[in-house]
C-alpha positions in Angstrom: -7.0 9.5 -21.5 -8.1 13.1 -20.8 -11.5 12.4 -22.4 -12.0 9.3 -20.2 -11.0 11.4 -17.2 -13.7 13.9 -18.0 -16.3 11.2 -18.4 -15.4 9.7 -15.0 -15.5 13.1 -13.3 -18.9 13.8 -14.8 -20.2 10.5 -13.5 -18.7 11.4 -10.1 -20.5 14.7 -9.9 -23.9 12.9 -10.4 -23.1 9.7 -8.5 -26.1 10.1 -6.3 -28.3 9.6 -9.4 -26.6 6.4 -10.5 -28.1 3.0 -10.0 -26.9 -0.6 -9.9 -26.1 -2.0 -13.4 -26.2 1.5 -14.9 -25.6 0.9 -18.6 -23.9 4.2 -19.3 -21.6 4.4 -16.2 -20.2 0.9 -16.0 -18.4 0.8 -19.4 -16.7 4.1 -18.6 -15.4 3.2 -15.2 -14.5 -0.3 -16.4 -12.3 1.2 -19.0 -10.6 3.3 -16.3 -10.1 0.4 -14.0 -8.7 -1.7 -16.9 -6.0 0.9 -17.2 -5.1 0.4 -13.5 -5.2 -3.4 -14.0 -2.8 -3.3 -16.9 -0.4 -0.8 -15.2 -1.1 1.9 -17.8 -2.4 4.3 -15.1 -1.9 4.6 -11.3 -3.8 6.1 -8.5 -0.8 8.0 -7.1 2.9 8.5 -7.7 5.9 10.4 -6.3 6.9 13.4 -8.6 10.3 14.7 -9.2 10.0 17.0 -6.2 9.4 14.1 -3.9 5.7 14.9 -3.4 2.8 12.5 -3.7 0.5 13.3 -6.6 -3.0 11.6 -6.4 -5.0 11.1 -9.5 -8.4 11.5 -8.0 -10.4 10.5 -11.1 -9.1 7.0 -10.9 -10.3 6.7 -7.3 -13.6 8.1 -8.4 -13.8 5.5 -11.1 -13.4 2.7 -8.5 -16.0 4.3 -6.2 -18.5 4.7 -9.0 -17.9 1.1 -10.0 -18.7 -0.1 -6.4 -21.9 1.8 -6.6 -23.1 0.6 -10.0 -21.7 -3.0 -10.1 -24.1 -5.8 -9.1 -23.1 -8.7 -6.8 -22.2 -11.9 -8.6 -21.2 -15.4 -7.7 -17.6 -16.1 -8.7 -16.8 -19.8 -8.8 -13.2 -21.0 -8.6 -13.4 -24.6 -7.7 -13.6 -25.7 -5.0 -14.2 -22.2 -3.8 -17.1 -19.8 -4.3 -17.1 -16.0 -3.8 -19.9 -13.4 -3.8 -18.5 -10.0 -4.8 -18.9 -7.1 -7.1 -15.2 -7.2 -8.3 -13.8 -10.1 -10.3 -10.5 -11.7 -9.4 -7.4 -10.7 -11.4 -6.2 -13.1 -14.0 -3.4 -13.7 -16.6 -0.6 -14.2 -14.1 1.5 -16.5 -16.2 1.5 -14.1 -19.2 2.3 -11.2 -16.8 5.3 -13.0 -15.4 3.8 -13.1 -11.8 4.0 -16.0 -9.4 0.8 -16.5 -7.3 0.8 -19.5 -5.0 -2.5 -21.2 -3.9 -4.3 -19.2 -1.2 -3.2 -15.8 -2.7 -5.6 -13.5 -4.6 -5.7 -10.1 -6.2 -8.7 -8.2 -7.4 -9.2 -6.9 -10.9 -7.9 -3.3 -11.0 -4.7 -4.1 -9.0 -1.5 -4.1 -11.0 1.3 -6.6 -10.3 4.5 -5.9 -12.2 6.7 -8.6 -13.7 8.5 -10.7 -11.2 6.1 -10.1 -8.3 5.6 -13.1 -6.0 2.4 -13.5 -3.9 2.5 -16.0 -1.2 -0.9 -16.7 0.4 -1.8 -13.0 0.6 -4.2 -10.3 -0.8 -3.9 -7.3 -3.0 -7.0 -5.0 -3.4 -8.3 -3.0 -6.3 -6.4 0.1 -7.2 -3.2 -1.1 -5.6 0.1 -1.4 -7.5 3.0 -3.7 -6.6 6.3 -3.0 -8.4 8.6 -5.4 -10.2 10.3 -8.2 -8.3 8.5 -7.4 -5.0 7.4 -10.1 -2.5 4.0 -10.0 -0.8 4.7 -12.6 1.8 2.4 -15.0 3.7 -0.8 -13.3 5.1 0.3 -9.9 4.1 -2.4 -7.6 2.7 -2.1 -4.6 0.3 -5.1 -2.3 0.7 -6.9 -0.5 -2.0 -4.8 2.1 -3.9 -1.6 1.4 -2.0 1.5 2.0 -4.0 4.3 -0.6 -3.5 7.6 0.0 -5.3 10.0 -2.4 -7.0 12.2 -4.9 -5.1 10.2 -4.4 -1.9 9.6 -7.2 0.7 6.4 -7.1 2.6 7.1 -9.7 5.3 4.6 -12.2 6.8 1.4 -10.6 8.2 2.2 -7.1 7.1 -0.8 -4.8 6.8 -0.7 -2.1 4.2 -3.8 0.1 4.7 -6.1 1.0 2.0 -7.0 4.7 1.3 -9.9 4.9 -1.1 -11.9 7.7 0.4 -11.9 10.6 0.2 -10.6 10.5 -3.4 -8.1 13.3 -2.8 -6.4 11.5 0.1 -2.9 10.1 -0.5 -2.6 6.4 -0.2 0.2 4.5 1.5 3.4 4.7 -0.4 6.2 2.1 0.0 9.1 3.2 -2.2 11.6 0.9 -4.1 14.0 -1.4 -2.2 12.2 -1.1 1.1 11.7 -4.0 3.5 8.7 -4.1 6.0 9.1 -6.4 8.9 6.6 -9.0 10.0 3.3 -7.9 11.5 4.0 -4.2 10.8 1.0 -2.0 9.9 1.5 1.0 7.5 -1.8 2.9 7.3 -3.6 6.2 6.7 -1.4 7.4 3.9 1.9 6.9 5.7 5.1 6.7 3.6 8.2 4.6 3.7 11.2 6.0 1.8 13.4 4.1 -0.6 15.7 1.5 0.9 14.3 1.8 4.4 14.0 -1.2 6.7 11.0 -1.1 9.0 11.3 -3.5 11.9 8.8 -6.1 13.0 5.6 -4.9 14.6 5.9 -1.2 13.8 2.7 0.8 13.5 3.1 3.8 11.2 0.1 6.1 10.7 0.1 9.5 9.1 0.1 11.2 12.5 2.8 9.0 14.1 5.9 10.9 15.3 9.1 9.7 13.7 12.2 10.5 15.8 15.9 10.3 15.2 17.6 8.7 18.2 20.9 10.5 17.5 19.4 13.9 17.9 16.2 13.2 19.8 14.3 15.4 17.3 11.1 14.6 15.6 11.9 14.6 11.9 8.4 13.9 10.4 4.9 12.6 11.0 4.1 9.3 9.3 7.1 9.3 7.0 10.1 7.0 7.4 13.0 8.6 5.5 15.0 6.7 2.8 17.9 4.4 3.7 17.4 3.9 7.4 16.4 1.4 10.0 13.1 2.2 11.9 11.7 0.4 14.9 8.8 0.9 17.4 9.3 3.1 20.3 7.6 5.2 23.0 8.0 8.7 24.4 6.9 9.9 27.7 4.1 12.4 28.0 2.7 13.9 31.1 -1.1 13.8 31.7 -3.3 14.6 34.6 -3.4 11.0 35.7 0.4 10.5 35.4 3.2 10.0 33.0 2.5 7.6 30.1 4.3 6.4 27.0 2.9 7.3 23.7 3.9 5.3 20.6 6.4 6.6 18.1 8.8 5.3 15.4 12.5 5.5 16.1 15.2 5.9 13.4 18.1 3.9 15.0 20.5 3.7 12.0 21.2 5.5 8.7 22.2 3.3 5.8 24.4 4.2 2.9 22.4 4.9 -0.3 22.1 1.7 -2.2 23.1 -0.4 0.8 21.2 -3.7 0.7 19.4 -5.2 3.6 21.8 -7.8 5.1 19.7 -9.8 7.6 22.6 -10.7 9.9 23.8 -7.1 10.0 20.3 -5.8 10.6 19.8 -8.3 13.4 23.0 -7.0 15.0 21.8 -3.4 14.8 18.4 -4.3 16.4 20.1 -6.3 19.2 22.5 -3.4 19.8 19.4 -1.2 20.6 17.6 -3.9 22.6 15.1 -4.6 19.9 13.8 -8.1 19.3 15.3 -9.4 16.0 
C-alpha cells in the first residue's frame, strides 16, 4: 500500500498537468478508491489517543479521479444518470440492505448489516456494521460513521473532501442522530451520544454543559450524553441576541442504550420537543 500511496502523492503534486481520461493516472487512483470501496482502507480514523488521523493520500486519490474521469451515462432502468462516478454494487454479497430509492457511490464502504432506506452515501464515506441510514438522510464524502449508529430521517452528514488534510465528520459507534439534524465541517459525535432532532453541529459550534454552564468543546459532542439545540445571549451594538449552541442536558452511563421513552422524558423535562 505504501507504493500505491507514493504513486497517488506523485500524481497529486502534478495534478495541474493531468487531463481527462489520463491513461496513467486513472488506474492508480481507481486502485486506491477500490480499497475504500472494499473497506480495506479509510480516509480517517480515531487513534488510541482519541485523535482523528486523516489519510490525506486517499482524499487526493478521489480528487485526482474527479479531475481525470470522463462523464458517462449510467442507465439503471427506468432511471438514467450522468456522472463521473459509478454506483456501488454487490449489496447482497456484502450483506447490506438497500431499499429502492437509496444509492451509494463507488468508493463508499458499507459494512455488513447496514440498512439504507431511500438515502445517499457519497464517495469516500464509511458506514459501520449494523448502522441505519434512514429515509432522506445523506452521508457526505469521506464522512466516517461508526457501527450500530442510527442516522434518523433527513439527517445531513456533511462532506469534507477539500482540503485533503481536513478532518471529516466523525460519528462514533452506538450514536443516534435525531431527525433533520446537520453534522458538518468536520464536527464529531462521541460514542453512544444521542443528538436531538434539529441540532446543527459545526466545527465552531460551542458545546455547553447545562450542569456547569461551561463550554466544554467546539464542534464535539462527548460520548454517552444527550445533546440538544440551544442559544446563549450575546450583547451586540444593536442589542442582545441569541447565538446558537449545543447543550448537553444529560450524561448517560457508559454502555447505556438509547431507550426512546426515557429519552423523550429527558427532553420533555428540559422543555425540548420530543
